[in-house]
PDB file of N, CA, C and O in Angstrom:
ATOM      1  N   LEU A   1      10.250  94.661 -20.704  1.00  0.00           N
ATOM      2  CA  LEU A   1      11.304  95.758 -20.651  1.00  0.00           C
ATOM      3  C   LEU A   1      11.860  96.049 -22.210  1.00  0.00           C
ATOM      4  O   LEU A   1      11.844  97.173 -22.711  1.00  0.00           O
ATOM      5  N   CYS A   2      12.211  95.196 -22.695  1.00  0.00           N
ATOM      6  CA  CYS A   2      12.542  95.382 -24.169  1.00  0.00           C
ATOM      7  C   CYS A   2      11.808  96.095 -25.036  1.00  0.00           C
ATOM      8  O   CYS A   2      12.305  97.030 -25.664  1.00  0.00           O
ATOM      9  N   ASN A   3      10.642  95.757 -25.154  1.00  0.00           N
ATOM     10  CA  ASN A   3       9.676  96.789 -25.821  1.00  0.00           C
ATOM     11  C   ASN A   3       9.638  98.275 -25.433  1.00  0.00           C
ATOM     12  O   ASN A   3       9.586  99.259 -26.170  1.00  0.00           O
ATOM     13  N   GLN A   4       9.672  98.203 -24.265  1.00  0.00           N
ATOM     14  CA  GLN A   4       9.907  99.723 -23.467  1.00  0.00           C
ATOM     15  C   GLN A   4      10.585 100.431 -24.095  1.00  0.00           C
ATOM     16  O   GLN A   4      10.251 101.472 -24.661  1.00  0.00           O
ATOM     17  N   VAL A   5      12.176  99.654 -24.037  1.00  0.00           N
ATOM     18  CA  VAL A   5      13.445 100.187 -24.315  1.00  0.00           C
ATOM     19  C   VAL A   5      13.182 100.930 -25.770  1.00  0.00           C
ATOM     20  O   VAL A   5      13.425 102.113 -26.008  1.00  0.00           O
ATOM     21  N   VAL A   6      12.593  99.895 -26.743  1.00  0.00           N
ATOM     22  CA  VAL A   6      12.411  99.957 -28.051  1.00  0.00           C
ATOM     23  C   VAL A   6      11.774 101.353 -28.261  1.00  0.00           C
ATOM     24  O   VAL A   6      12.291 102.223 -28.962  1.00  0.00           O
ATOM     25  N   SER A   7      10.527 101.497 -27.548  1.00  0.00           N
ATOM     26  CA  SER A   7       9.914 102.488 -27.948  1.00  0.00           C
ATOM     27  C   SER A   7      10.400 103.870 -27.464  1.00  0.00           C
ATOM     28  O   SER A   7      10.183 104.930 -28.051  1.00  0.00           O
ATOM     29  N   GLU A   8      11.176 103.696 -26.166  1.00  0.00           N
ATOM     30  CA  GLU A   8      11.779 105.026 -25.847  1.00  0.00           C
ATOM     31  C   GLU A   8      12.918 105.542 -26.555  1.00  0.00           C
ATOM     32  O   GLU A   8      13.152 106.749 -26.611  1.00  0.00           O
ATOM     33  N   VAL A   9      13.636 104.658 -27.098  1.00  0.00           N
ATOM     34  CA  VAL A   9      14.772 105.085 -28.090  1.00  0.00           C
ATOM     35  C   VAL A   9      13.966 105.488 -29.549  1.00  0.00           C
ATOM     36  O   VAL A   9      14.426 106.342 -30.307  1.00  0.00           O
ATOM     37  N   ARG A  10      13.050 104.953 -29.752  1.00  0.00           N
ATOM     38  CA  ARG A  10      12.352 105.313 -31.069  1.00  0.00           C
ATOM     39  C   ARG A  10      11.592 107.068 -30.804  1.00  0.00           C
ATOM     40  O   ARG A  10      11.518 108.100 -31.471  1.00  0.00           O
ATOM     41  N   ARG A  11      11.289 106.759 -29.890  1.00  0.00           N
ATOM     42  CA  ARG A  11      10.930 108.321 -29.543  1.00  0.00           C
ATOM     43  C   ARG A  11      11.630 109.385 -29.387  1.00  0.00           C
ATOM     44  O   ARG A  11      11.333 110.507 -29.796  1.00  0.00           O
ATOM     45  N   HIS A  12      12.776 109.008 -28.668  1.00  0.00           N
ATOM     46  CA  HIS A  12      13.987 110.178 -28.525  1.00  0.00           C
ATOM     47  C   HIS A  12      14.508 110.294 -29.935  1.00  0.00           C
ATOM     48  O   HIS A  12      14.464 111.332 -30.597  1.00  0.00           O
ATOM     49  N   PHE A  13      15.020 109.105 -30.352  1.00  0.00           N
ATOM     50  CA  PHE A  13      15.903 109.325 -31.742  1.00  0.00           C
ATOM     51  C   PHE A  13      15.062 109.429 -33.201  1.00  0.00           C
ATOM     52  O   PHE A  13      15.564 109.991 -34.174  1.00  0.00           O
ATOM     53  N   GLU A  14      13.845 108.875 -33.230  1.00  0.00           N
ATOM     54  CA  GLU A  14      12.980 109.020 -34.294  1.00  0.00           C
ATOM     55  C   GLU A  14      13.420 108.516 -35.314  1.00  0.00           C
ATOM     56  O   GLU A  14      13.698 107.318 -35.251  1.00  0.00           O
ATOM     57  N   ASP A  15      13.642 109.256 -36.627  1.00  0.00           N
ATOM     58  CA  ASP A  15      14.005 108.626 -37.629  1.00  0.00           C
ATOM     59  C   ASP A  15      15.451 108.112 -37.809  1.00  0.00           C
ATOM     60  O   ASP A  15      15.927 107.538 -38.789  1.00  0.00           O
ATOM     61  N   LEU A  16      15.942 108.391 -36.839  1.00  0.00           N
ATOM     62  CA  LEU A  16      17.539 107.779 -36.762  1.00  0.00           C
ATOM     63  C   LEU A  16      17.638 106.154 -36.423  1.00  0.00           C
ATOM     64  O   LEU A  16      18.645 105.482 -36.645  1.00  0.00           O
ATOM     65  N   VAL A  17      16.471 105.678 -35.875  1.00  0.00           N
ATOM     66  CA  VAL A  17      16.582 104.403 -35.527  1.00  0.00           C
ATOM     67  C   VAL A  17      16.117 103.225 -36.675  1.00  0.00           C
ATOM     68  O   VAL A  17      15.200 103.449 -37.465  1.00  0.00           O
ATOM     69  N   PHE A  18      16.611 102.392 -36.663  1.00  0.00           N
ATOM     70  CA  PHE A  18      16.395 101.417 -37.985  1.00  0.00           C
ATOM     71  C   PHE A  18      14.729 100.559 -37.331  1.00  0.00           C
ATOM     72  O   PHE A  18      14.338 100.593 -36.164  1.00  0.00           O
ATOM     73  N   ASP A  19      14.216 100.047 -38.198  1.00  0.00           N
ATOM     74  CA  ASP A  19      13.229  99.092 -37.871  1.00  0.00           C
ATOM     75  C   ASP A  19      13.584  97.880 -37.548  1.00  0.00           C
ATOM     76  O   ASP A  19      12.894  97.108 -36.882  1.00  0.00           O
ATOM     77  N   THR A  20      14.674  97.652 -38.002  1.00  0.00           N
ATOM     78  CA  THR A  20      15.209  96.048 -37.831  1.00  0.00           C
ATOM     79  C   THR A  20      15.522  96.101 -36.592  1.00  0.00           C
ATOM     80  O   THR A  20      16.070  97.094 -36.113  1.00  0.00           O
ATOM     81  N   ILE A  21      15.153  94.809 -35.747  1.00  0.00           N
ATOM     82  CA  ILE A  21      15.608  94.505 -34.628  1.00  0.00           C
ATOM     83  C   ILE A  21      16.815  93.391 -34.471  1.00  0.00           C
ATOM     84  O   ILE A  21      16.554  92.257 -34.872  1.00  0.00           O
ATOM     85  N   ILE A  22      17.845  93.590 -34.030  1.00  0.00           N
ATOM     86  CA  ILE A  22      18.331  92.303 -33.890  1.00  0.00           C
ATOM     87  C   ILE A  22      18.478  91.538 -32.496  1.00  0.00           C
ATOM     88  O   ILE A  22      19.188  91.832 -31.534  1.00  0.00           O
ATOM     89  N   HIS A  23      17.674  90.564 -32.656  1.00  0.00           N
ATOM     90  CA  HIS A  23      17.353  89.691 -31.430  1.00  0.00           C
ATOM     91  C   HIS A  23      18.520  88.951 -30.731  1.00  0.00           C
ATOM     92  O   HIS A  23      19.327  88.362 -31.449  1.00  0.00           O
ATOM     93  N   ARG A  24      18.666  88.936 -29.454  1.00  0.00           N
ATOM     94  CA  ARG A  24      19.408  88.032 -28.745  1.00  0.00           C
ATOM     95  C   ARG A  24      19.168  86.728 -29.357  1.00  0.00           C
ATOM     96  O   ARG A  24      18.081  86.429 -29.852  1.00  0.00           O
ATOM     97  N   ASN A  25      20.408  85.776 -29.318  1.00  0.00           N
ATOM     98  CA  ASN A  25      20.296  84.868 -29.978  1.00  0.00           C
ATOM     99  C   ASN A  25      21.564  83.836 -29.651  1.00  0.00           C
ATOM    100  O   ASN A  25      22.755  84.133 -29.745  1.00  0.00           O
ATOM    101  N   ALA A  26      21.042  82.615 -29.265  1.00  0.00           N
ATOM    102  CA  ALA A  26      22.520  81.894 -28.934  1.00  0.00           C
ATOM    103  C   ALA A  26      23.708  81.547 -30.063  1.00  0.00           C
ATOM    104  O   ALA A  26      24.865  81.239 -29.779  1.00  0.00           O
ATOM    105  N   LYS A  27      23.129  81.673 -31.460  1.00  0.00           N
ATOM    106  CA  LYS A  27      24.054  81.682 -32.545  1.00  0.00           C
ATOM    107  C   LYS A  27      25.094  82.672 -32.724  1.00  0.00           C
ATOM    108  O   LYS A  27      26.258  82.471 -33.070  1.00  0.00           O
ATOM    109  N   LEU A  28      24.481  83.853 -32.423  1.00  0.00           N
ATOM    110  CA  LEU A  28      25.360  85.275 -32.038  1.00  0.00           C
ATOM    111  C   LEU A  28      26.061  85.104 -31.254  1.00  0.00           C
ATOM    112  O   LEU A  28      27.143  85.204 -31.831  1.00  0.00           O
ATOM    113  N   SER A  29      26.271  84.874 -30.136  1.00  0.00           N
ATOM    114  CA  SER A  29      26.873  84.166 -29.033  1.00  0.00           C
ATOM    115  C   SER A  29      28.411  83.142 -29.474  1.00  0.00           C
ATOM    116  O   SER A  29      29.623  83.254 -29.288  1.00  0.00           O
ATOM    117  N   GLU A  30      27.592  82.264 -30.065  1.00  0.00           N
ATOM    118  CA  GLU A  30      28.359  81.147 -30.251  1.00  0.00           C
ATOM    119  C   GLU A  30      29.423  81.101 -31.635  1.00  0.00           C
ATOM    120  O   GLU A  30      30.379  80.344 -31.804  1.00  0.00           O
ATOM    121  N   ALA A  31      28.938  82.109 -32.491  1.00  0.00           N
ATOM    122  CA  ALA A  31      29.979  82.417 -33.861  1.00  0.00           C
ATOM    123  C   ALA A  31      31.582  82.834 -33.373  1.00  0.00           C
ATOM    124  O   ALA A  31      32.567  82.153 -33.658  1.00  0.00           O
ATOM    125  N   PRO A  32      31.613  84.071 -32.597  1.00  0.00           N
ATOM    126  CA  PRO A  32      32.814  84.145 -32.325  1.00  0.00           C
ATOM    127  C   PRO A  32      33.530  83.154 -31.815  1.00  0.00           C
ATOM    128  O   PRO A  32      34.687  83.062 -32.224  1.00  0.00           O
ATOM    129  N   SER A  33      33.162  82.399 -31.044  1.00  0.00           N
ATOM    130  CA  SER A  33      33.938  81.167 -30.459  1.00  0.00           C
ATOM    131  C   SER A  33      34.610  80.346 -31.330  1.00  0.00           C
ATOM    132  O   SER A  33      35.647  79.752 -31.035  1.00  0.00           O
ATOM    133  N   VAL A  34      33.999  80.285 -32.498  1.00  0.00           N
ATOM    134  CA  VAL A  34      34.449  79.351 -33.618  1.00  0.00           C
ATOM    135  C   VAL A  34      35.191  80.027 -34.710  1.00  0.00           C
ATOM    136  O   VAL A  34      35.872  79.476 -35.575  1.00  0.00           O
ATOM    137  N   GLY A  35      34.917  81.591 -34.521  1.00  0.00           N
ATOM    138  CA  GLY A  35      36.004  82.223 -35.403  1.00  0.00           C
ATOM    139  C   GLY A  35      35.223  82.399 -36.599  1.00  0.00           C
ATOM    140  O   GLY A  35      35.859  82.225 -37.638  1.00  0.00           O
ATOM    141  N   LYS A  36      33.873  82.733 -36.733  1.00  0.00           N
ATOM    142  CA  LYS A  36      33.051  82.835 -37.979  1.00  0.00           C
ATOM    143  C   LYS A  36      32.076  83.786 -37.516  1.00  0.00           C
ATOM    144  O   LYS A  36      31.576  83.810 -36.391  1.00  0.00           O
ATOM    145  N   PRO A  37      31.781  84.792 -38.746  1.00  0.00           N
ATOM    146  CA  PRO A  37      30.670  85.750 -38.453  1.00  0.00           C
ATOM    147  C   PRO A  37      29.284  84.764 -38.351  1.00  0.00           C
ATOM    148  O   PRO A  37      29.357  83.594 -38.728  1.00  0.00           O
ATOM    149  N   VAL A  38      28.486  85.116 -38.012  1.00  0.00           N
ATOM    150  CA  VAL A  38      27.092  84.498 -37.705  1.00  0.00           C
ATOM    151  C   VAL A  38      26.515  83.991 -39.081  1.00  0.00           C
ATOM    152  O   VAL A  38      25.827  82.989 -39.278  1.00  0.00           O
ATOM    153  N   ILE A  39      26.924  84.846 -39.902  1.00  0.00           N
ATOM    154  CA  ILE A  39      26.241  84.533 -41.346  1.00  0.00           C
ATOM    155  C   ILE A  39      26.488  83.039 -42.047  1.00  0.00           C
ATOM    156  O   ILE A  39      25.645  82.369 -42.644  1.00  0.00           O
ATOM    157  N   LEU A  40      28.080  82.668 -41.768  1.00  0.00           N
ATOM    158  CA  LEU A  40      28.508  81.536 -41.903  1.00  0.00           C
ATOM    159  C   LEU A  40      28.617  80.662 -41.036  1.00  0.00           C
ATOM    160  O   LEU A  40      29.117  79.619 -41.457  1.00  0.00           O
ATOM    161  N   TYR A  41      28.276  80.681 -39.721  1.00  0.00           N
ATOM    162  CA  TYR A  41      28.281  79.962 -38.809  1.00  0.00           C
ATOM    163  C   TYR A  41      26.834  79.056 -38.992  1.00  0.00           C
ATOM    164  O   TYR A  41      26.739  77.830 -39.059  1.00  0.00           O
ATOM    165  N   ASP A  42      25.911  79.920 -39.040  1.00  0.00           N
ATOM    166  CA  ASP A  42      24.493  79.381 -39.017  1.00  0.00           C
ATOM    167  C   ASP A  42      23.483  80.485 -39.861  1.00  0.00           C
ATOM    168  O   ASP A  42      22.737  81.192 -39.184  1.00  0.00           O
ATOM    169  N   ALA A  43      23.479  80.612 -41.309  1.00  0.00           N
ATOM    170  CA  ALA A  43      22.899  81.260 -42.001  1.00  0.00           C
ATOM    171  C   ALA A  43      21.511  81.546 -41.797  1.00  0.00           C
ATOM    172  O   ALA A  43      21.094  82.685 -42.007  1.00  0.00           O
ATOM    173  N   LYS A  44      20.591  80.434 -41.325  1.00  0.00           N
ATOM    174  CA  LYS A  44      19.181  80.431 -41.082  1.00  0.00           C
ATOM    175  C   LYS A  44      18.875  80.958 -39.581  1.00  0.00           C
ATOM    176  O   LYS A  44      17.745  81.261 -39.199  1.00  0.00           O
ATOM    177  N   SER A  45      19.969  81.021 -38.836  1.00  0.00           N
ATOM    178  CA  SER A  45      19.653  81.541 -37.255  1.00  0.00           C
ATOM    179  C   SER A  45      18.803  82.778 -37.157  1.00  0.00           C
ATOM    180  O   SER A  45      18.723  83.339 -38.251  1.00  0.00           O
ATOM    181  N   LYS A  46      18.212  83.318 -36.294  1.00  0.00           N
ATOM    182  CA  LYS A  46      17.365  84.499 -36.105  1.00  0.00           C
ATOM    183  C   LYS A  46      18.464  85.552 -36.435  1.00  0.00           C
ATOM    184  O   LYS A  46      18.211  86.440 -37.249  1.00  0.00           O
ATOM    185  N   GLY A  47      19.532  85.487 -35.898  1.00  0.00           N
ATOM    186  CA  GLY A  47      20.488  86.355 -35.778  1.00  0.00           C
ATOM    187  C   GLY A  47      20.978  86.856 -37.069  1.00  0.00           C
ATOM    188  O   GLY A  47      21.166  88.052 -37.289  1.00  0.00           O
ATOM    189  N   SER A  48      21.174  85.942 -37.893  1.00  0.00           N
ATOM    190  CA  SER A  48      21.978  86.185 -39.330  1.00  0.00           C
ATOM    191  C   SER A  48      20.746  86.692 -40.171  1.00  0.00           C
ATOM    192  O   SER A  48      20.961  87.535 -41.041  1.00  0.00           O
ATOM    193  N   VAL A  49      19.351  86.185 -39.941  1.00  0.00           N
ATOM    194  CA  VAL A  49      18.400  86.852 -40.832  1.00  0.00           C
ATOM    195  C   VAL A  49      18.265  88.374 -40.140  1.00  0.00           C
ATOM    196  O   VAL A  49      18.271  89.335 -40.908  1.00  0.00           O
ATOM    197  N   ASN A  50      18.176  88.543 -39.076  1.00  0.00           N
ATOM    198  CA  ASN A  50      17.998  89.814 -38.514  1.00  0.00           C
ATOM    199  C   ASN A  50      19.293  90.816 -39.182  1.00  0.00           C
ATOM    200  O   ASN A  50      19.027  91.883 -39.735  1.00  0.00           O
ATOM    201  N   TYR A  51      20.465  90.393 -39.066  1.00  0.00           N
ATOM    202  CA  TYR A  51      21.797  91.109 -39.579  1.00  0.00           C
ATOM    203  C   TYR A  51      21.238  91.337 -41.177  1.00  0.00           C
ATOM    204  O   TYR A  51      21.058  92.511 -41.501  1.00  0.00           O
ATOM    205  N   LEU A  52      21.018  90.521 -41.964  1.00  0.00           N
ATOM    206  CA  LEU A  52      20.890  90.456 -43.286  1.00  0.00           C
ATOM    207  C   LEU A  52      19.874  91.424 -43.422  1.00  0.00           C
ATOM    208  O   LEU A  52      20.286  92.415 -44.024  1.00  0.00           O
ATOM    209  N   ASN A  53      18.471  91.502 -43.014  1.00  0.00           N
ATOM    210  CA  ASN A  53      17.489  92.325 -43.111  1.00  0.00           C
ATOM    211  C   ASN A  53      18.244  93.774 -42.792  1.00  0.00           C
ATOM    212  O   ASN A  53      18.255  94.653 -43.653  1.00  0.00           O
ATOM    213  N   LEU A  54      18.833  93.949 -41.580  1.00  0.00           N
ATOM    214  CA  LEU A  54      19.371  95.273 -41.305  1.00  0.00           C
ATOM    215  C   LEU A  54      20.249  96.021 -42.573  1.00  0.00           C
ATOM    216  O   LEU A  54      20.038  97.169 -42.965  1.00  0.00           O
ATOM    217  N   ALA A  55      21.307  95.065 -43.128  1.00  0.00           N
ATOM    218  CA  ALA A  55      21.948  95.597 -44.252  1.00  0.00           C
ATOM    219  C   ALA A  55      21.206  95.812 -45.270  1.00  0.00           C
ATOM    220  O   ALA A  55      21.623  96.773 -45.917  1.00  0.00           O
ATOM    221  N   LYS A  56      19.958  95.167 -45.848  1.00  0.00           N
ATOM    222  CA  LYS A  56      19.274  95.547 -46.742  1.00  0.00           C
ATOM    223  C   LYS A  56      18.357  97.041 -46.590  1.00  0.00           C
ATOM    224  O   LYS A  56      17.987  97.820 -47.468  1.00  0.00           O
ATOM    225  N   GLU A  57      18.144  97.079 -44.917  1.00  0.00           N
ATOM    226  CA  GLU A  57      17.766  98.492 -44.699  1.00  0.00           C
ATOM    227  C   GLU A  57      18.404  99.411 -44.771  1.00  0.00           C
ATOM    228  O   GLU A  57      17.840 100.478 -45.011  1.00  0.00           O
ATOM    229  N   ILE A  58      19.553  99.379 -44.627  1.00  0.00           N
ATOM    230  CA  ILE A  58      20.831 100.540 -44.615  1.00  0.00           C
ATOM    231  C   ILE A  58      20.842 100.866 -45.969  1.00  0.00           C
ATOM    232  O   ILE A  58      20.785 102.029 -46.370  1.00  0.00           O
ATOM    233  N   LEU A  59      20.925  99.735 -46.800  1.00  0.00           N
ATOM    234  CA  LEU A  59      20.760 100.064 -48.364  1.00  0.00           C
ATOM    235  C   LEU A  59      19.842 100.942 -48.791  1.00  0.00           C
ATOM    236  O   LEU A  59      20.042 101.874 -49.570  1.00  0.00           O
ATOM    237  N   GLN A  60      18.511 100.541 -48.113  1.00  0.00           N
ATOM    238  CA  GLN A  60      17.414 101.131 -48.851  1.00  0.00           C
ATOM    239  C   GLN A  60      17.234 102.503 -48.242  1.00  0.00           C
ATOM    240  O   GLN A  60      16.802 103.445 -48.907  1.00  0.00           O
ATOM    241  N   LYS A  61      17.543 102.596 -47.076  1.00  0.00           N
ATOM    242  CA  LYS A  61      17.647 104.152 -46.534  1.00  0.00           C
ATOM    243  C   LYS A  61      18.488 105.088 -47.338  1.00  0.00           C
ATOM    244  O   LYS A  61      18.258 106.281 -47.538  1.00  0.00           O
ATOM    245  N   ASN A  62      19.781 104.178 -47.895  1.00  0.00           N
ATOM    246  CA  ASN A  62      20.534 105.256 -48.717  1.00  0.00           C
ATOM    247  C   ASN A  62      20.416 105.262 -49.999  1.00  0.00           C
ATOM    248  O   ASN A  62      21.266 105.580 -50.830  1.00  0.00           O
ATOM    249  N   ASP A  63      19.242 104.870 -50.173  1.00  0.00           N
ATOM    250  CA  ASP A  63      18.846 104.901 -51.639  1.00  0.00           C
ATOM    251  C   ASP A  63      19.668 104.063 -52.698  1.00  0.00           C
ATOM    252  O   ASP A  63      19.716 104.364 -53.891  1.00  0.00           O
ATOM    253  N   MET A  64      20.357 102.899 -52.091  1.00  0.00           N
ATOM    254  CA  MET A  64      21.307 102.175 -52.865  1.00  0.00           C
ATOM    255  C   MET A  64      20.813 101.296 -53.474  1.00  0.00           C
ATOM    256  O   MET A  64      21.395 100.874 -54.473  1.00  0.00           O
ATOM    257  N   THR A  65      19.683 100.789 -53.096  1.00  0.00           N
ATOM    258  CA  THR A  65      18.472  99.617 -53.471  1.00  0.00           C
ATOM    259  C   THR A  65      17.367  99.970 -53.135  1.00  0.00           C
ATOM    260  O   THR A  65      17.122 100.743 -52.209  1.00  0.00           O
ATOM    261  N   LYS A  66      16.487  99.376 -53.938  1.00  0.00           N
ATOM    262  CA  LYS A  66      14.926  99.575 -53.551  1.00  0.00           C
ATOM    263  C   LYS A  66      14.392  98.110 -53.184  1.00  0.00           C
ATOM    264  O   LYS A  66      14.295  97.209 -54.017  1.00  0.00           O
ATOM    265  N   ILE A  67      14.106  98.004 -52.020  1.00  0.00           N
ATOM    266  CA  ILE A  67      13.505  96.520 -51.777  1.00  0.00           C
ATOM    267  C   ILE A  67      12.050  96.939 -51.281  1.00  0.00           C
ATOM    268  O   ILE A  67      11.782  98.074 -50.886  1.00  0.00           O
ATOM    269  N   ARG A  68      11.071  95.799 -51.356  1.00  0.00           N
ATOM    270  CA  ARG A  68       9.749  95.811 -51.104  1.00  0.00           C
ATOM    271  C   ARG A  68       9.683  95.202 -49.639  1.00  0.00           C
ATOM    272  O   ARG A  68      10.752  94.723 -49.258  1.00  0.00           O
ATOM    273  N   GLN A  69       8.756  95.143 -48.863  1.00  0.00           N
ATOM    274  CA  GLN A  69       8.436  94.530 -47.614  1.00  0.00           C
ATOM    275  C   GLN A  69       8.831  93.151 -47.913  1.00  0.00           C
ATOM    276  O   GLN A  69       9.763  92.521 -47.412  1.00  0.00           O
ATOM    277  N   GLU A  70       7.847  92.710 -48.951  1.00  0.00           N
ATOM    278  CA  GLU A  70       7.876  91.115 -49.192  1.00  0.00           C
ATOM    279  C   GLU A  70       9.154  90.619 -49.704  1.00  0.00           C
ATOM    280  O   GLU A  70       9.337  89.462 -50.080  1.00  0.00           O
ATOM    281  N   GLU A  71       9.997  91.521 -49.699  1.00  0.00           N
ATOM    282  CA  GLU A  71      11.479  90.971 -50.646  1.00  0.00           C
ATOM    283  C   GLU A  71      12.324  90.711 -49.205  1.00  0.00           C
ATOM    284  O   GLU A  71      13.405  90.132 -49.313  1.00  0.00           O
ATOM    285  N   ARG A  72      11.994  91.007 -48.226  1.00  0.00           N
ATOM    286  CA  ARG A  72      12.525  90.784 -46.967  1.00  0.00           C
ATOM    287  C   ARG A  72      12.738  89.446 -46.375  1.00  0.00           C
ATOM    288  O   ARG A  72      11.777  88.679 -46.333  1.00  0.00           O
ATOM    289  N   ILE A  73      13.991  89.045 -45.871  1.00  0.00           N
ATOM    290  CA  ILE A  73      14.252  87.540 -45.576  1.00  0.00           C
ATOM    291  C   ILE A  73      13.439  87.420 -44.461  1.00  0.00           C
ATOM    292  O   ILE A  73      13.565  88.196 -43.514  1.00  0.00           O
ATOM    293  N   MET A  74      12.457  86.357 -44.475  1.00  0.00           N
ATOM    294  CA  MET A  74      11.595  85.791 -43.359  1.00  0.00           C
ATOM    295  C   MET A  74      12.137  85.558 -42.064  1.00  0.00           C
ATOM    296  O   MET A  74      13.170  84.915 -41.878  1.00  0.00           O
ATOM    297  N   GLU A  75      11.436  86.085 -41.152  1.00  0.00           N
ATOM    298  CA  GLU A  75      11.846  85.994 -39.870  1.00  0.00           C
ATOM    299  C   GLU A  75      11.644  84.574 -39.168  1.00  0.00           C
ATOM    300  O   GLU A  75      10.547  84.020 -39.232  1.00  0.00           O
ATOM    301  N   LEU A  76      12.622  84.048 -38.560  1.00  0.00           N
ATOM    302  CA  LEU A  76      12.426  82.604 -38.328  1.00  0.00           C
ATOM    303  C   LEU A  76      11.500  82.735 -37.104  1.00  0.00           C
ATOM    304  O   LEU A  76      11.065  81.727 -36.548  1.00  0.00           O
TER     305      LEU A  76
END
């Protein structure tokens, strides 16, 4: 179902959709409970890595930096 939704959103909104997907993750849910952003709560969690990659993608799409695919943080 998730892949179907992603495909439909990308089909409808085309270039407005980022490539990076923020996956559901327990650490993302736990971080607000301890009053920390996920990047400080668990920097190595899948959610943290996803958000860092999204930030890099936003910068790249706005010509604020140029990153190569190999510079992306490795997905866990």
